[in-house]
C-alpha positions in Angstrom: 61.4 -11.1 3.4 64.1 -12.7 1.5 66.4 -13.7 4.7 64.1 -16.0 6.5 63.4 -18.5 3.6 67.2 -18.4 2.9 67.9 -19.4 6.6 64.9 -21.8 6.6 66.1 -23.5 3.6 69.6 -23.9 4.9 68.4 -25.3 8.2 66.6 -27.9 6.1 63.0 -26.4 7.0 62.3 -25.5 3.4 63.2 -27.5 0.5 63.1 -26.0 -3.1 62.5 -27.8 -6.2 65.4 -28.2 -8.5 64.5 -25.3 -11.1 64.0 -22.8 -8.0 67.0 -23.8 -6.5 68.9 -23.2 -10.1 67.2 -20.1 -10.4 68.1 -18.5 -6.9 71.7 -20.0 -7.6 72.1 -18.1 -10.8 70.7 -15.1 -9.3 67.6 -15.1 -11.5 64.8 -12.5 -10.9 61.6 -14.3 -9.5 58.7 -12.2 -10.3 56.5 -10.7 -7.6 53.6 -12.4 -7.4 54.3 -15.7 -9.7 53.4 -19.0 -8.2 57.3 -19.6 -6.8 57.4 -16.2 -5.1 54.1 -16.4 -3.4 54.8 -20.0 -2.4 58.3 -18.8 -1.0 56.5 -16.2 1.3 53.6 -18.2 2.2 55.7 -21.3 3.3 58.2 -19.0 5.1 54.9 -17.6 7.0 53.7 -21.0 7.6 57.3 -22.3 8.9 57.3 -19.3 11.4 53.7 -20.1 12.7 54.3 -23.6 13.1 57.5 -22.5 15.0 55.5 -20.1 17.0 53.0 -23.0 17.8 55.8 -25.4 19.1 57.1 -22.7 21.2 53.6 -21.9 22.9 52.6 -25.5 23.1 55.8 -27.7 23.6 58.2 -25.2 25.3 56.1 -23.1 27.7 56.0 -20.0 25.8 52.6 -18.9 25.7 53.5 -15.1 25.0 55.5 -15.5 22.1 54.5 -13.9 18.9 55.4 -14.5 15.3 56.9 -11.1 14.7 59.5 -11.9 17.3 60.3 -15.5 15.9 60.6 -13.9 12.4 62.9 -11.2 13.8 64.8 -13.8 15.1 65.1 -15.7 12.3 66.0 -12.7 10.2 68.9 -11.7 12.7 70.3 -15.2 12.5 70.2 -15.2 8.6 71.9 -11.8 8.6 74.5 -12.9 10.9 75.0 -16.1 8.8 75.4 -14.3 5.7 77.9 -11.8 7.0 79.9 -15.1 7.8 79.4 -16.5 4.3 77.5 -19.7 5.5 74.4 -19.5 3.5 73.8 -20.0 -0.1 72.2 -17.2 -2.1 69.0 -16.1 -1.6 65.9 -15.5 -3.7 65.5 -12.1 -5.8 62.4 -10.6 -6.2 61.7 -6.9 -6.8 59.0 -6.0 -4.7 57.7 -3.4 -1.8 56.6 -6.2 0.5 60.3 -6.8 1.5 
């Protein structure tokens, strides 16, 4: 997914190295499977899982699922993108998202 890390970065949940931020800003293709791309995916998954844990444990929502949180974040990202409120997202050619 490209929209979730984009939104998480905009909200300060994920931080990018200066080098990665420059690549994303320039629209440079980040190769599928490279360290940066894998880390983007992994940290996005980790962030969603932590949000799920918080919703379950601290907000009394024991039945919330990761796919639901991911979808909500994706929709929020789409809305903010449409409103031109987000910086560019990473670009990767892959069948995984």
